[in-house]
N, C-alpha and C positions, 0 to 999 in steps of 0.2 A: 438538751444535748443532742446533736445530730452529727454523725461522722461516717466515713467509710474507711475500712482497714483491711489489710490482707489477712487471710487465715493464719499464715505463718507468723506474722507479727503479733497477732492476738495470742496465739498459743505460746510464743516465746515470752511475752509479758506475763501470762498466767503462770507459766512454769516457774518464773522467778519469784513470785510472791505467795503462791498458794500453800507452800509447805509451812508457812508461819501459823496458819489457822489450826487451832487445836480441835480435837474431836468433841469436846464438851465445853460449854460456856453458859454462864447465867445471862449473858447479854446476847440476844438473837442477832444483833447487828454485827457482832464479831465473827459470825459465820459468813459474813458478806465481804466482798472486795469493793473498795471505793474506785469507781470509774470517773475520771475527771478529764474532760476534753478542753484543750486550750491551744490556740495557734495551730501548729502542725504536729501536735503530739497528743496521744492518749496516755494519761498517767494512771497507773494501777497501784493501789495501796492496800496492804493487809496488816493486821495487828492482832496480838493477843494481850495487849496492854504492857507487857514486858519487852516485847520485841516487835518492831515495826519495819516493814520493808516496802519501799516505793520504787517503781521503775517506770521509765518512759519508753514508748514505742511510737514509730512514725504512723501518722494517720492523716486523712483529709478531713479537716474539721469544718463543717458547714455552720455549726452553731455551738458555741462554748457552753459548758454546763457540767453537771455532776449528778451521780446517783450511786447507790450501792446495790450490788446484785449478789445472790447466793453463790458462793465460790465453787462448790463441788458441782452444782447443777450447771453452772456456766462452763466449767472445764469440760464436763461430759458433752454438753451441747456443741461447743465450738470445735471439739475434737471430731465430732461426727459430721460436721458440715462439709459439703463438697469443696474442693480446692477453688481458690479465687477470692473475690472481695466479699466482705461482710458489711452490711449497713446497719447501724444502730440509731434509733430515734427514740428519745425519752420524753414523755409528756410531763405536765406539771403535777401528776399524781404518782410519779416515779414508776410508771409502767413503761418498760422498754420493748419496742418492736425490733425484732432481729430478722433481717432478710439476707438470704444467700441463694443465688440462683432462683429456683422455683419454691424454695423452702421459706416458710414464715413461722415465727414464734413470737409470743409475747410473754415476758417475764416480769413478775411483780417484785419491785425492789423496796428498799427503805431509804428514806431521805438522807442526804449528806449531813444534815443538821444533827442527826442522831449518832453519827459516826465519831469516835473519839478523835480529837485533833492530834496531829503529829507533834512530837516534842520540838521545842524551840532551843536553839543553841546560841543564845546571845552571850557575849563575853566569854566564849569558850576558848580553851587552849587548843592550838592548832599544830598539826604535824603532817608532813608529806613524805611519802616514800614510794618505792616501786611495788606495783601490785604483785608481780611474780615473786619477788623477794619475800614480801609479807606472807604470801600464800605458803611458800616453802617453810618459813619459820613456824607458822601455825601447824602445818601438816607434820613437821618433824617432832614437835613437842606435845601435841594434843593427846597422843597415845598414853602419856604418863599421867594424865589427870585422873583424879579419883572418881569413882562412881558410888561411893559410900555417902549416903545422905546425912549421916551423923557428923561427917566432916565437911560441912557445907562449903566452906570457902575453898577447899581443895578441889571441888567439882569444876571450878573455873580455871581460866588461863590468865596468868599475870602478864600485863604489858607494863614494863618498868622503864619509863623515860628518865634516865639519870646520866649525867656526865657526858652529854653528846652521844649517847648510845641508847638503842632500844634493846632491852632484854626481854625475850618472850620465854616464859617459864611455866612448867606444869609438874606437879608432884602428887603422889598418893601416899607418901610416907615410906614407901619401900623402894622407890626409884624417883629420879628427878631428871627432867630434860630441860636444857637451856640452849637457846640460840640467840646470839648477839649480833647487832648490826649498827654501824655508825649512822646516826641521823642528826641532821642540823635542826636545832630548836633553841629558843632563848632559855636562859637559866630559870626564868620565872615560870616556864612551862613544864618544869620537872614534875612528874606525877607517877603514881602507881595505880593502874586501872585493872580491876579483876573482871574479866569478861565471862559471862555465862557460857556453858557448853553449847547450848542451842544456838547462840549467836555465832560462836566459832564455827559450828557446822554449816551455818548459812553462808558465812564468808568463804569457807572451803568449797562450797558448792557453786559459788557465783564469781569468785575472783578470777581474773584473767592472767595471762602469762606476761603481759607487758602493759605499759601505761601507768599513770600515777594514781595513787589512792590518797585521799585527804582524810585525816582523822581529826574529829573535833570532840573535845571532852569537857564536861562540867563536873561538878562534885557527884552527881548522881546518874548522869547519862553519858553515852558515847555514841558518835555517829561516824559511819564509814561511807565515803562518797567516791564513786568510780563508775565510769562508763554508763551514765544515766541510771545508776543504781544508788539508792540511799538505804543503808541498813542502820537503824537506830535502836539502841538497846539500853535498858537499865543496867547500871553497874552493880556488882555484888558487894554487899557491905561486909566489913570485917578486915582484919589484918592478915596479910599473907606471910608465911614463915620466911625467915631470913635464909634465902636459898643459897647464898654464897658460903654459909657455914657448913653446908652439906658436902661441898667439893673437897675431896681429900688433899692434904698437903703433898707437895712434891718432895718426898723424902729420898734419902740416898739408897734405900732398899727397893725403890720403885722399879718395876720391870715394865718396859714398853714394848709391846709385841705387835708386829704388822701382820694383818690377816686379810685374805680375800673375802670381801663382804658376801658375795653371792654363794661362794663355796661354804662359808660358815653358816649362812642362813639355811641352805639346803641340807647340810649335815645335821644341824640342830633340829630341823623340822622332821627329818627321818627318825632320828633317835628318840625324839619326844613322843613318838607313837606309843612306846611302851611305858612311858612315865605314868604312874598311877595318880588318881585324884588325891590320894592321901599325902604322898610326898611331893608330886608335881615338880620334879627337879631333874636337871641334867647336870652331869659333872664334866668340867673342862679340866683336863690334866695336861699341863705343859711340861715338856722335857726337851732335851736337845733335838732341835729341828723337827719336832712333831707335836701335834695336838691330838689327844684322844678325847673324843666326846662320847659319853656313856650314860646309860640310864638303867636302873635296876629296881624292879617292883616285884615283891614276892608273889603277889596275886596275879601278875601279868606276864612277867618274863624279864629279859634283859636285852640290851642293844649296845653295840660298841662300833665306833668308826674312827679311823685315824686320818688326819689331814697333815700333809707335809708343810712345814712352815720354816721361816728363817728365825731361829731362836737358839741362843747359847747361854741363856741366863739360868738361874736356879730353878729347880723343880717346884711347881706350884699346882695344887689341885683345888679347884673351887667349884661350888655348886650354885646354880642360878635357876630361877623359875624360867622355863623355856619360852613361855609366851612373852614375858617381860624382856627377855634377851632378843627375841625375834622382832618385836615391834619396831625398834629403830632400824634394824637391818632391812626391813621391808620398805621403809619410807625413804631412807637415804639413797642417793644415786651414785655416790662415790664407789669406784672399783675397789678401793682399799680402805680399811678402817684400822684403828690402833686401839688395842686394849691395854690399859694400865692397871697393874696389880701389884700389891705389896706382899700380901700373904693370903692364906686360905680363908681368913675371917674378916679381912678388910673389904670395903666396897670396891667394886670394879668400876672403871671409868672407860667409856667408849668415846673415841674422838675420830674425826676425819679431816678432810682438806677444806672444810668450811667451818665458820666459828660456832660449832655445835659441840656440846658434850652431854653425855648421858651417864648418870651415876646410878649404879644398881647394887642393892644390898645383897650379900651372899646368903645362902640358906644353910642352916646348920643341920647336918645329917648325923644320925647315930652310927 
């Protein structure tokens, strides 16, 4: 392998793939990145066997070839090189000479033959949608995923391709976030895919605002392809709960309240300062044209703030975990949100002007 590449292109490629590499592994080669030069590109690939990321960056390739080099050492080295072009030349013993200006380095690598092959996606189900839309869907629901390892399947995000729609869902049993979007795909491509949290985080880090993303899925693997990026992941095994059963019915006692998103977020954040670790709740009390947000902790103190709102319905007072309430308010960009409540003990539902809803269980206070 012999090539010339700019420092900026090299660092861009490394930044896209190196986060996949874990701190510990029983296979030394998994601490390396695969460098593969062909035509006018350098392909970089990293894997932890569950998640594989590959990206391509422009390069002047004099001789095609491949090797693997230690990820963190290379990242540190290339970052410190002076601006300009970098020349890489790998011999048949997988020793790579690196030149930049007057600087010279030789790094010992491991053969490509010892690197795990990337997953293959033959006879896969295919879906295509907009990158920016998919990123927004993941960002708005991922906060609701569980971090409890005992409920393994809830640590992931569900992509449910059903009935000409993609539903992206996350829940930890106390709240549920759902974002739906119409997507064209054949009936035989209907599937439920549970994506690990690490894969979702990688997508959120690398997805762009525009352009298409292609999703390929088999029974055990999923791949996301966009902008010279390939993110390939194992799917989580298990059955995801029926998320539609969690959505409260639209009864005649339902109250739908319009709220300013930023004002509500700011108020809850301030009042939550005095919420204790024991109760960790804020109370929302709705009455005619006002919302009072309050918190009371015997060992800390109390806080109270009133927001003017447009409301003429019945008085309702409900308590929520403030962190759970603030999560969707931080991620949404709508100026207004709508809170749907039936009574003090029923779940609250947060909606806005996009096909998103967030179900939040209330807290029982003595």
